[in-house]
DRENTORKOL-3810 file (N, C-alpha, C; in nm, 4 decimals):
REM DRENTORKOL-3810
@n.u->7.6814; n.v->7.8155; n.w->10.0626; ca.u->7.7923; ca.v->7.8501; ca.w->10.1473; c.u->7.8355; c.v->7.9935; c.w->10.1149
@n.u->7.8620; n.v->8.0707; n.w->10.2150; ca.u->7.8989; ca.v->8.2113; ca.w->10.1958; c.u->8.0366; c.v->8.2225; c.w->10.1329
@n.u->8.0518; n.v->8.3200; n.w->10.0465; ca.u->8.1789; ca.v->8.3363; ca.w->9.9767; c.u->8.2909; c.v->8.3805; c.w->10.0701
@n.u->8.2569; n.v->8.4382; n.w->10.1865; ca.u->8.3617; ca.v->8.4848; ca.w->10.2773; c.u->8.4122; c.v->8.3736; c.w->10.3686
@n.u->8.3655; n.v->8.2513; n.w->10.3498; ca.u->8.4103; ca.v->8.1424; ca.w->10.4348; c.u->8.5432; c.v->8.0831; c.w->10.3890
@n.u->8.5902; n.v->8.1228; n.w->10.2724; ca.u->8.7183; ca.v->8.0756; ca.w->10.2213; c.u->8.8129; c.v->8.1945; c.w->10.2076
@n.u->8.9193; n.v->8.1969; n.w->10.2870; ca.u->9.0125; ca.v->8.3097; ca.w->10.2751; c.u->9.0855; c.v->8.3057; c.w->10.1416
@n.u->9.1081; n.v->8.4213; n.w->10.0850; ca.u->9.1811; ca.v->8.4307; ca.w->9.9582; c.u->9.2931; c.v->8.5320; c.w->9.9716
@n.u->9.3899; n.v->8.5208; n.w->9.8833; ca.u->9.5000; ca.v->8.6175; ca.w->9.8771; c.u->9.4889; c.v->8.6872; c.w->9.7443
@n.u->9.4186; n.v->8.7965; n.w->9.7405; ca.u->9.3926; ca.v->8.8647; ca.w->9.6136; c.u->9.4965; c.v->8.9691; c.w->9.5790
@n.u->9.5768; n.v->9.0139; n.w->9.6745; ca.u->9.6821; ca.v->9.1122; ca.w->9.6493; c.u->9.6281; c.v->9.2373; c.w->9.5798
@n.u->9.5090; n.v->9.2811; n.w->9.6164; ca.u->9.4494; ca.v->9.4009; ca.w->9.5579; c.u->9.4396; c.v->9.3929; c.w->9.4062
@n.u->9.3995; n.v->9.2801; n.w->9.3565; ca.u->9.3856; ca.v->9.2604; ca.w->9.2123; c.u->9.2906; c.v->9.3644; c.w->9.1557
@n.u->9.3269; n.v->9.4206; n.w->9.0428; ca.u->9.2432; ca.v->9.5196; ca.w->8.9778; c.u->9.2753; c.v->9.6617; c.w->9.0186
@n.u->9.3531; n.v->9.6785; n.w->9.1239; ca.u->9.3910; ca.v->9.8119; ca.w->9.1696; c.u->9.5364; c.v->9.8365; c.w->9.1295
@n.u->9.5558; n.v->9.9330; n.w->9.0427; ca.u->9.6892; ca.v->9.9618; ca.w->8.9918; c.u->9.7758; c.v->10.0253; c.w->9.1004
@n.u->9.9040; n.v->10.0011; n.w->9.0924; ca.u->9.9975; ca.v->10.0642; ca.w->9.1847; c.u->10.0903; c.v->10.1556; c.w->9.1045
@n.u->10.1521; n.v->10.2521; n.w->9.1694; ca.u->10.2373; ca.v->10.3482; ca.w->9.0968; c.u->10.3579; c.v->10.2809; c.w->9.0319
@n.u->10.3979; n.v->10.3354; n.w->8.9187; ca.u->10.5141; ca.v->10.2873; ca.w->8.8443; c.u->10.6183; c.v->10.3988; c.w->8.8372
@n.u->10.7456; n.v->10.3634; n.w->8.8540; ca.u->10.8533; ca.v->10.4586; ca.w->8.8278; c.u->10.8535; c.v->10.4899; c.w->8.6785
@n.u->10.9001; n.v->10.6083; n.w->8.6429; ca.u->10.8966; ca.v->10.6528; ca.w->8.5025; c.u->10.9728; c.v->10.5588; c.w->8.4094
@n.u->11.0907; n.v->10.5121; n.w->8.4526; ca.u->11.1680; ca.v->10.4241; ca.w->8.3652; c.u->11.1010; c.v->10.2878; c.w->8.3481
@n.u->11.0336; n.v->10.2394; n.w->8.4515; ca.u->10.9611; ca.v->10.1123; ca.w->8.4415; c.u->10.8420; c.v->10.1269; c.w->8.3466
@n.u->10.7727; n.v->10.2397; n.w->8.3565; ca.u->10.6588; ca.v->10.2664; ca.w->8.2671; c.u->10.7060; c.v->10.2771; c.w->8.1218
@n.u->10.8206; n.v->10.3402; n.w->8.1003; ca.u->10.8755; ca.v->10.3520; ca.w->7.9651; c.u->10.9097; c.v->10.2144; c.w->7.9089
@n.u->10.9629; n.v->10.1269; n.w->7.9920; ca.u->10.9946; ca.v->9.9903; ca.w->7.9470; c.u->10.8674; c.v->9.9149; c.w->7.9107
@n.u->10.7613; n.v->9.9343; n.w->7.9878; ca.u->10.6337; ca.v->9.8694; ca.w->7.9577; c.u->10.5813; c.v->9.9137; c.w->7.8211
@n.u->10.6022; n.v->10.0395; n.w->7.7862; ca.u->10.5541; ca.v->10.0911; ca.w->7.6575; c.u->10.6271; c.v->10.0275; c.w->7.5393
@n.u->10.7398; n.v->9.9610; n.w->7.5653; ca.u->10.8125; ca.v->9.8908; ca.w->7.4592; c.u->10.7517; c.v->9.7533; c.w->7.4298
@n.u->10.6647; n.v->9.7059; n.w->7.5193; ca.u->10.5985; ca.v->9.5763; ca.w->7.5012; c.u->10.4912; c.v->9.5924; c.w->7.3937
@n.u->10.4778; n.v->9.4963; n.w->7.3038; ca.u->10.3727; ca.v->9.5061; ca.w->7.2008; c.u->10.2355; c.v->9.5298; c.w->7.2640
@n.u->10.1582; n.v->9.6189; n.w->7.2022; ca.u->10.0310; ca.v->9.6625; ca.w->7.2608; c.u->9.9368; c.v->9.5476; c.w->7.2929
@n.u->9.9406; n.v->9.4403; n.w->7.2145; ca.u->9.8438; ca.v->9.3325; ca.w->7.2343; c.u->9.8746; c.v->9.2443; c.w->7.3550
@n.u->9.9938; n.v->9.2584; n.w->7.4160; ca.u->10.0212; ca.v->9.1848; ca.w->7.5397; c.u->10.0594; c.v->9.2776; c.w->7.6556
@n.u->10.0495; n.v->9.4084; n.w->7.6317; ca.u->10.0884; ca.v->9.5057; ca.w->7.7337; c.u->10.0052; c.v->9.4939; c.w->7.8609
@n.u->9.8755; n.v->9.4724; n.w->7.8464; ca.u->9.7884; ca.v->9.4610; ca.w->7.9641; c.u->9.8281; c.v->9.3394; c.w->8.0484
@n.u->9.8580; n.v->9.2288; n.w->7.9838; ca.u->9.9028; ca.v->9.1087; ca.w->8.0542; c.u->10.0362; c.v->9.1339; c.w->8.1238
@n.u->10.1286; n.v->9.1988; n.w->8.0542; ca.u->10.2592; ca.v->9.2290; ca.w->8.1133; c.u->10.2426; c.v->9.3177; c.w->8.2365
@n.u->10.1580; n.v->9.4204; n.w->8.2251; ca.u->10.1337; ca.v->9.5100; ca.w->8.3388; c.u->10.0796; c.v->9.4326; c.w->8.4580
@n.u->9.9818; n.v->9.3463; n.w->8.4337; ca.u->9.9210; ca.v->9.2742; ca.w->8.5453; c.u->10.0207; c.v->9.1785; c.w->8.6103
@n.u->10.1068; n.v->9.1157; n.w->8.5305; ca.u->10.2065; ca.v->9.0238; ca.w->8.5880; c.u->10.3107; c.v->9.0972; c.w->8.6706
@n.u->10.3531; n.v->9.2126; n.w->8.6235; ca.u->10.4520; ca.v->9.2903; ca.w->8.6992; c.u->10.3891; c.v->9.3442; c.w->8.8275
@n.u->10.2666; n.v->9.3946; n.w->8.8201; ca.u->10.2008; ca.v->9.4465; ca.w->8.9398; c.u->10.1736; c.v->9.3346; c.w->9.0405
@n.u->10.1386; n.v->9.2163; n.w->8.9922; ca.u->10.1178; ca.v->9.1030; ca.w->9.0821; c.u->10.2480; c.v->9.0691; c.w->9.1540
@n.u->10.3585; n.v->9.0684; n.w->9.0802; ca.u->10.4891; ca.v->9.0403; ca.w->9.1400; c.u->10.5239; c.v->9.1457; c.w->9.2456
@n.u->10.4933; n.v->9.2706; n.w->9.2173; ca.u->10.5200; ca.v->9.3779; ca.w->9.3136; c.u->10.4396; c.v->9.3567; c.w->9.4419
@n.u->10.3134; n.v->9.3239; n.w->9.4276; ca.u->10.2293; ca.v->9.2999; ca.w->9.5456; c.u->10.2774; c.v->9.1799; c.w->9.6257
@n.u->10.3151; n.v->9.0742; n.w->9.5569; ca.u->10.3638; ca.v->8.9542; ca.w->9.6256; c.u->10.4906; c.v->8.9823; c.w->9.7055
@n.u->10.5690; n.v->9.0792; n.w->9.6600; ca.u->10.6929; ca.v->9.1172; ca.w->9.7296; c.u->10.6701; c.v->9.2286; c.w->9.8316
@n.u->10.5470; n.v->9.2764; n.w->9.8414; ca.u->10.5161; ca.v->9.3828; ca.w->9.9371; c.u->10.5659; c.v->9.5199; c.w->9.8931
@n.u->10.5872; n.v->9.5374; n.w->9.7637; ca.u->10.6379; ca.v->9.6645; ca.w->9.7121; c.u->10.5230; c.v->9.7639; c.w->9.6951
@n.u->10.5513; n.v->9.8909; n.w->9.7151; ca.u->10.4514; ca.v->9.9961; ca.w->9.6983; c.u->10.4576; c.v->10.0601; c.w->9.5607
@n.u->10.5656; n.v->10.0359; n.w->9.4871; ca.u->10.5850; ca.v->10.0917; ca.w->9.3527; c.u->10.6461; c.v->9.9847; c.w->9.2641
@n.u->10.6222; n.v->9.9983; n.w->9.1347; ca.u->10.6884; ca.v->9.9121; ca.w->9.0372; c.u->10.8163; c.v->9.9822; c.w->8.9957
@n.u->10.9261; n.v->9.9120; n.w->9.0086; ca.u->11.0571; ca.v->9.9673; ca.w->8.9734; c.u->11.1097; c.v->9.9003; c.w->8.8464
@n.u->11.2086; n.v->9.9632; n.w->8.7871; ca.u->11.2720; ca.v->9.9057; ca.w->8.6688; c.u->11.3354; c.v->9.7713; c.w->8.7031
@n.u->11.3939; n.v->9.7603; n.w->8.8217; ca.u->11.4561; ca.v->9.6341; ca.w->8.8625; c.u->11.3531; c.v->9.5214; c.w->8.8643
@n.u->11.2338; n.v->9.5499; n.w->8.9136; ca.u->11.1290; ca.v->9.4479; ca.w->8.9159; c.u->11.0855; c.v->9.4121; c.w->8.7743
@n.u->11.0695; n.v->9.5115; n.w->8.6889; ca.u->11.0310; ca.v->9.4852; ca.w->8.5497; c.u->11.1341; c.v->9.3922; c.w->8.4860
@n.u->11.2615; n.v->9.4174; n.w->8.5081; ca.u->11.3678; ca.v->9.3330; ca.w->8.4527; c.u->11.3594; c.v->9.1917; c.w->8.5091
@n.u->11.3352; n.v->9.1785; n.w->8.6390; ca.u->11.3235; ca.v->9.0454; ca.w->8.7004; c.u->11.2093; c.v->8.9661; c.w->8.6391
@n.u->11.0938; n.v->9.0297; n.w->8.6262; ca.u->10.9775; ca.v->8.9609; ca.w->8.5707; c.u->11.0032; c.v->8.9271; c.w->8.4246
@n.u->11.0614; n.v->9.0198; n.w->8.3508; ca.u->11.0912; ca.v->8.9957; ca.w->8.2092; c.u->11.1857; c.v->8.8766; c.w->8.1943
@n.u->11.2883; n.v->8.8695; n.w->8.2766; ca.u->11.3843; ca.v->8.7590; ca.w->8.2686; c.u->11.3212; c.v->8.6263; c.w->8.3094
@n.u->11.2297; n.v->8.6305; n.w->8.4045; ca.u->11.1624; ca.v->8.5081; ca.w->8.4490; c.u->11.0614; c.v->8.4603; c.w->8.3437
@n.u->10.9861; n.v->8.5533; n.w->8.2860; ca.u->10.8800; ca.v->8.5181; ca.w->8.1912; c.u->10.9336; c.v->8.4911; c.w->8.0503
@n.u->11.0415; n.v->8.5600; n.w->8.0143; ca.u->11.0942; ca.v->8.5480; ca.w->7.8781; c.u->11.2469; c.v->8.5289; c.w->7.8842
@n.u->11.2919; n.v->8.4137; n.w->7.9343; ca.u->11.4377; ca.v->8.3928; ca.w->7.9418; c.u->11.5011; c.v->8.3936; c.w->7.8036
@n.u->11.6211; n.v->8.4393; n.w->7.7971; ca.u->11.6910; ca.v->8.4494; ca.w->7.6669; c.u->11.7605; c.v->8.3219; c.w->7.6323
END
């Protein structure tokens, strides 16, 4: 069966989107060994919301959802 017979929602996985400077600075505060995972989760959230850039507000939303206090 051809792989194109099943529609998928990939949200441009693997393609990075621009980050605001303050959001990028916040990402650099994440421990290096989970930074790649954090980046991918925030970028996925941005794509799901139809955002063209990662903002600090989005980083805070994802952080609060993934790591509630």
